C-alpha positions as a printed Julia matrix, in Angstrom:
214×3 Matrix{Float64}:
  -0.01  -0.03   -0.05
   1.39   3.37   -0.99
   1.72   6.15    1.61
  -1.15   8.02   -0.02
  -3.41   4.98   -0.01
  -2.59   4.44    3.65
  -3.45   8.08    4.35
  -6.84   7.6     2.55
  -7.53   4.46    4.51
  -6.47   5.89    7.93
  -7.67   9.4     7.81
 -10.01  10.07    4.8
 -12.2    6.93    4.83
 -13.47   6.97    8.37
 -14.63  10.57    7.99
 -16.21  10.02    4.63
 -17.92   6.76    5.5
 -19.36   8.3     8.64
 -21.07  10.84    6.46
 -22.6    8.18    4.28
 -20.13   8.08    1.42
 -19.15   4.83   -0.24
 -15.49   4.23   -1.0
 -14.05   2.94   -4.17
 -10.18   3.22   -4.35
  -9.32   6.88   -3.82
 -12.83   8.04   -4.47
 -15.93   8.5    -2.35
 -19.54   8.73   -3.58
 -22.62  10.14   -1.98
 -26.02   9.63   -3.68
 -29.09  11.59   -2.98
 -32.6   10.2    -2.99
 -33.34  11.7    -6.3
 -30.23  10.1    -7.92
 -28.03  13.13   -7.81
 -24.42  12.27   -6.84
 -21.37  13.82   -5.37
 -17.94  12.22   -5.97
 -14.89  13.22   -4.02
 -11.51  11.97   -5.17
  -7.84  12.24   -4.48
  -5.59  12.63   -7.51
  -1.83  12.13   -7.34
   0.44  14.72   -9.18
   3.9   13.34   -9.9
   5.75  16.65   -9.67
   7.99  16.29   -6.54
  10.33  13.35   -5.87
  10.32  14.23   -2.19
   6.55  14.25   -1.66
   3.29  12.56   -2.69
   1.56  15.63   -4.14
  -2.24  15.26   -4.48
  -5.4   17.12   -5.05
  -8.68  16.43   -3.2
 -11.52  17.49   -5.53
 -15.23  16.9    -5.61
 -17.89  17.02   -8.36
 -21.63  17.49   -8.16
 -23.45  15.48  -10.72
 -27.29  15.94  -10.86
 -29.05  12.8   -12.34
 -30.59  14.67  -15.3
 -27.06  16.09  -16.22
 -25.53  12.65  -16.09
 -28.37  11.15  -18.23
 -27.58  13.82  -20.8
 -23.9   13.08  -20.66
 -24.37   9.37  -20.88
 -27.21   9.45  -23.39
 -25.32   7.43  -26.0
 -24.47   4.44  -23.86
 -26.21   1.3   -24.8
 -29.16   0.1   -22.68
 -27.96  -1.69  -19.68
 -24.32  -0.22  -20.28
 -24.89   3.1   -18.39
 -21.67   4.45  -16.85
 -21.37   5.97  -13.47
 -19.89   9.49  -12.76
 -16.28   9.47  -11.81
 -14.02  11.55   -9.73
 -12.61  14.55  -11.58
 -15.02  13.75  -14.47
 -17.91  15.65  -16.16
 -20.02  17.56  -13.65
 -22.1   20.66  -13.15
 -20.08  22.04  -10.35
 -16.58  21.36   -9.06
 -14.72  22.23   -5.89
 -11.52  21.46   -3.99
 -10.6   20.78   -0.38
  -7.88  23.33    0.18
  -4.99  22.28    2.63
  -3.83  24.28    5.59
  -0.42  25.76    4.99
   1.58  23.08    6.87
   0.06  20.41    4.62
   0.19  22.35    1.38
   2.74  21.7    -1.36
   2.8   25.43   -2.35
   1.4   27.27    0.69
   2.29  30.64   -0.63
   0.95  30.3    -4.12
  -2.05  32.42   -5.24
  -2.75  30.09   -8.2
  -4.49  26.73   -8.37
  -1.34  25.13   -7.13
  -2.44  26.24   -3.59
  -4.97  23.38   -3.9
  -2.39  20.75   -3.82
  -1.59  18.77   -0.69
   1.88  17.32    0.03
   2.41  14.12    1.99
   5.97  13.71    3.1
   7.98  11.27    5.19
   7.94  13.64    8.1
   4.28  14.86    8.13
   2.25  11.76    7.57
   0.24  12.21   10.76
  -0.29  15.93   10.62
  -1.26  15.78    6.99
  -3.67  12.98    7.48
  -5.19  14.82   10.53
  -5.47  17.97    8.43
  -7.21  16.12    5.74
  -9.67  14.56    7.99
 -10.48  17.97    9.57
 -10.95  19.75    6.16
 -13.14  16.97    4.94
 -15.27  16.88    8.04
 -15.63  20.58    8.64
 -15.5   21.95    5.19
 -15.87  19.68    2.22
 -18.58  17.37    3.46
 -20.93  20.03    4.75
 -20.45  21.9     1.39
 -21.17  18.82   -0.55
 -24.32  17.98    1.37
 -25.48  21.5     0.91
 -24.98  21.34   -2.88
 -26.81  18.09   -3.19
 -29.98  20.04   -2.68
 -30.94  21.28   -6.13
 -32.13  24.65   -5.12
 -28.79  25.3    -3.3
 -26.86  23.94   -6.23
 -28.64  26.38   -8.59
 -27.93  29.34   -6.33
 -24.33  28.38   -6.22
 -24.2   27.98   -9.93
 -25.56  31.42  -10.4
 -22.92  32.9    -7.99
 -20.05  30.55   -7.75
 -17.28  31.48   -5.26
 -13.78  29.94   -5.49
 -12.85  27.13   -4.78
 -16.14  26.18   -6.34
 -16.32  26.45  -10.18
 -19.42  26.04  -12.42
 -18.52  23.75  -15.33
 -21.67  24.04  -17.4
 -23.27  27.23  -18.87
 -25.81  28.59  -16.49
 -28.83  28.28  -18.74
 -28.23  24.59  -19.23
 -27.72  24.15  -15.57
 -31.16  25.76  -14.76
 -32.77  23.52  -17.4
 -31.21  20.37  -16.11
 -31.95  21.2   -12.45
 -35.58  22.06  -13.22
 -36.53  19.69  -16.1
 -38.08  17.16  -13.58
 -40.51  19.68  -12.07
 -40.82  22.96  -13.94
 -43.67  23.61  -16.29
 -43.25  23.01  -20.05
 -43.6   26.66  -20.68
 -40.81  27.56  -18.27
 -38.51  25.07  -19.81
 -39.18  26.28  -23.24
 -38.49  29.77  -22.22
 -35.05  28.69  -20.99
 -34.39  26.62  -24.11
 -34.82  29.77  -26.13
 -31.6   31.06  -24.55
 -29.55  27.9   -25.09
 -26.47  28.43  -27.22
 -25.71  25.22  -29.19
 -21.93  24.37  -29.42
 -22.15  22.62  -32.7
 -24.54  21.18  -35.35
 -24.29  18.0   -33.47
 -25.31  19.46  -30.18
 -28.75  17.9   -29.55
 -29.32  19.32  -26.0
 -32.64  21.11  -26.98
 -33.92  17.95  -28.69
 -32.95  15.79  -25.68
 -34.52  18.1   -23.25
 -37.88  18.18  -25.28
 -37.79  14.39  -25.42
 -37.34  14.15  -21.72
 -40.23  16.64  -21.1
 -42.52  14.52  -23.4
 -41.46  11.39  -21.43
 -42.12  13.11  -18.12
 -45.54  14.29  -19.31
 -46.43  10.66  -20.62
 -45.63   9.24  -17.17
 -47.67  11.73  -15.51
 -50.64  10.95  -17.61
């Protein structure tokens, strides 16, 4: 077992599992009752021979968004969202200075943790604290679609919106907003290419929803 995997096992896993997350390797998944998911993962960066440098990032993946992303998968072959993969919103667990690889950086490098031979315990304890006190509460907050929509409208670093706002609003409301409201939003969608079938897909989903309701 690598030092990073040991750190995950001893310090991250107990905190994440206590909050209801399911572990898979260096990733943890929390699924809401409506199928929306949050995935937190640790990614190693091989940039320092004297330290295991890693990033702790999370992604918020609403169920309708993932159905859109995974729409071309064969029936019965649906994929699951992954850590550091496509998502509506992304965030990072920022290390305290003593556990950071570049504590004085004002760039994204400030998000990187550094596990060294002489700081294993302090780094692990810092990670557990940041997860318990900051990352997990934020993730749980964002798994509520109304909260997620507000955050997408006004994201504050280290949280970043990854999808155009109009599409986010459609995806978060397509299950309960009226047909007229969704059509109004669709009028403002900017298609990225002739192959972009987002509008068609949304209307098909609305039709399916209405058929189920009937």
